[in-house]
N, C-alpha and C positions, 0 to 999 in steps of 0.2 A: 483491631476494630473490625467487627463483622461487616460484610458487604451489604449495602442497602438492597431491598428488593428491586428487581429489574429483570431485563431480558437475559442476564447471564446468571442463571440459577442452576441448581442441580438437575432439574427436569429438562432444561433446554440447552445445556452446554456441558462441555467436558474440560477438565483441567489438563494442561500439557506441561511436561517437563522436558527441557532440552539442555544439552551441554554444548557450549560454543567455545571456540578458541578465544584466548585472552584479547587478542587484537580486535576481534569482532565485538566482544563484550564491552571493551572500552569505547568503541564507536557507538554502540547502542546506548550506553550511559550518557555519552555526550549528546546524542540525539534526543534523549529524554529530559535534558535540562541539567545534567550534572549529578553528582553523587547524592546531594541532599534531596533532589526532586525525583530521583530514580524510582524509589519504592512507590511513590504516589502516582507517577506518570507512566511507568512501564506497562501495567496491564492494558490501558487504553491504547498506548502506542503499539503494543504487540498485536492487539486485535485488528487495528487498522493495517499494520504491515502484513499480517496473515491474510486478511481480506483482499488486499491489493495483489498479493502474490498469487492468489487463485482466481483473479479476474473479477472480483466483486467488491470494489472499494466502497467504503462507507458512503451512503447517499445514492447507491444504485450501481448498475452494471456499467462496464466500460462501453463507451460509444463505439460505433462501427470503425471510425477512423482510428481511435486508440487501439482497439483490439487488433485490427489488421496491421497497424504499425508495430505493435508488440510482437505479433506472430512473425511478421517479416523480419523483425530484429533477431528473433531466435534463429531464423534460417540463414540470414545473410550478414548479420552484424549490426551493431547499434548505429553506426554512422548512416547506413542506408535506411534503417528504420526511422531515424530522425528526419531524414530528407523526405520520405514518403509521408510521414505525419505532418510535417510543415506544409507540404503541398496540399494535403487534405484540409488543413486549417485555412489555407489561403483560398481554396475553392469554397469552403463553407462561409468564410468572411465575405467573399464576393456575392454569394447568394443572399446573405443577410442584408447587404447594402441595397439590394434591388427593391 
C-alpha cells in the first residue's frame, strides 16, 4: 500500500536501512506491539525513537531540565542524571504551585 501524502515524502525525507542484532530486533518488535502490528507500527515508532535519540522528540525540543539531565547522564551515569532530573522537576513543581 503506498504511503499517503504527508511530511515523510521523497522531497523532505530519506529512507534508512539498518541491521540490528536479533535480541534488539525482538525488543523492537515487542515495543511496536508484536509481530502482527510490527509492519504497521514500526515506521512511526522508529521516527519517534530517532527523533528522541537526537534530542528532538515529537512535539518539540527537550526542555532545559531534560537536556541537562540527559547530558549529565552521559557524563556521570544514569543514576546521577535521574537524581538531577527529579530535583529539577521538584523545583519546577514548586514554582508552578506559587
